[in-house]
C-alpha positions in Angstrom: 0.0 0.0 0.1 2.8 2.2 1.0 4.5 1.8 -2.3 1.1 2.5 -4.3 0.6 5.9 -2.2 4.6 6.8 -3.0 3.9 6.0 -6.8 0.8 8.3 -6.7 2.8 11.2 -5.0 5.3 10.6 -7.7 2.8 10.7 -10.6 1.3 14.3 -9.2 4.8 16.2 -9.0 6.0 14.3 -12.5 5.4 17.4 -14.7 4.8 21.2 -14.3 1.0 20.7 -15.6 0.4 18.0 -13.0 1.6 20.1 -10.3 -0.4 23.4 -11.4 -3.2 21.0 -11.5 -2.6 20.0 -7.8 -2.2 23.6 -6.7 -5.0 24.8 -8.4 -7.3 22.2 -6.9 -5.9 22.8 -3.4 -6.8 26.5 -3.8 -10.1 25.8 -5.1 -11.0 23.9 -2.0 -9.2 26.4 0.2 -11.3 29.2 -1.5 -14.5 27.3 -1.1 -13.8 26.4 2.5 -13.3 30.1 3.4 -16.3 31.1 1.6 -18.5 28.5 3.4 -17.0 29.6 7.1 -17.0 33.3 5.9 -20.3 33.5 4.6 -22.5 31.0 6.6 -23.3 28.7 3.5 -24.4 25.5 3.7 -21.8 23.0 4.5 -23.1 20.4 2.1 -22.0 22.4 -0.9 -18.5 22.1 0.5 -18.6 18.5 1.2 -20.0 17.9 -2.2 -17.2 19.9 -4.1 -14.5 17.7 -1.8 -16.2 14.2 -2.6 -16.4 15.1 -6.1 -12.8 16.4 -6.5 -11.8 13.2 -4.7 -13.3 10.9 -6.8 -12.1 12.8 -10.0 -8.4 13.0 -8.7 -8.2 9.4 -7.7 -9.4 8.5 -11.4 -7.0 11.1 -12.7 -3.8 10.3 -11.0 -4.4 6.4 -11.5 -4.7 7.3 -15.1 -1.3 9.3 -14.6 0.4 6.3 -12.8 -0.3 3.8 -15.6 0.9 6.3 -18.2 4.0 6.6 -16.2 4.2 3.0 -16.1 3.9 2.3 -19.6 6.3 5.1 -20.5 8.9 3.5 -18.3 8.2 0.1 -19.7 8.6 1.4 -23.2 11.9 3.1 -22.7 13.5 0.1 -20.6 12.4 -2.1 -24.1 13.9 0.5 -26.2 17.1 0.8 -24.5 17.7 -3.1 -24.0 
């Protein structure tokens, strides 16, 4: 399990575009949390966005892990 979590963390940091995505999603969640706390908006809005972002992020990062694994396999096959 720890290896898988490490692979996911590496996939998140692998390219500048992925890092921008991660910082952008974090900024959206922080801004939404501040908005809910400051205005007294319903908490279910925040929870819904967090849940949707978590599901989307899970599938996106898994696709990045698979993409990176295939790239490594292809690169290893070409150099052999």
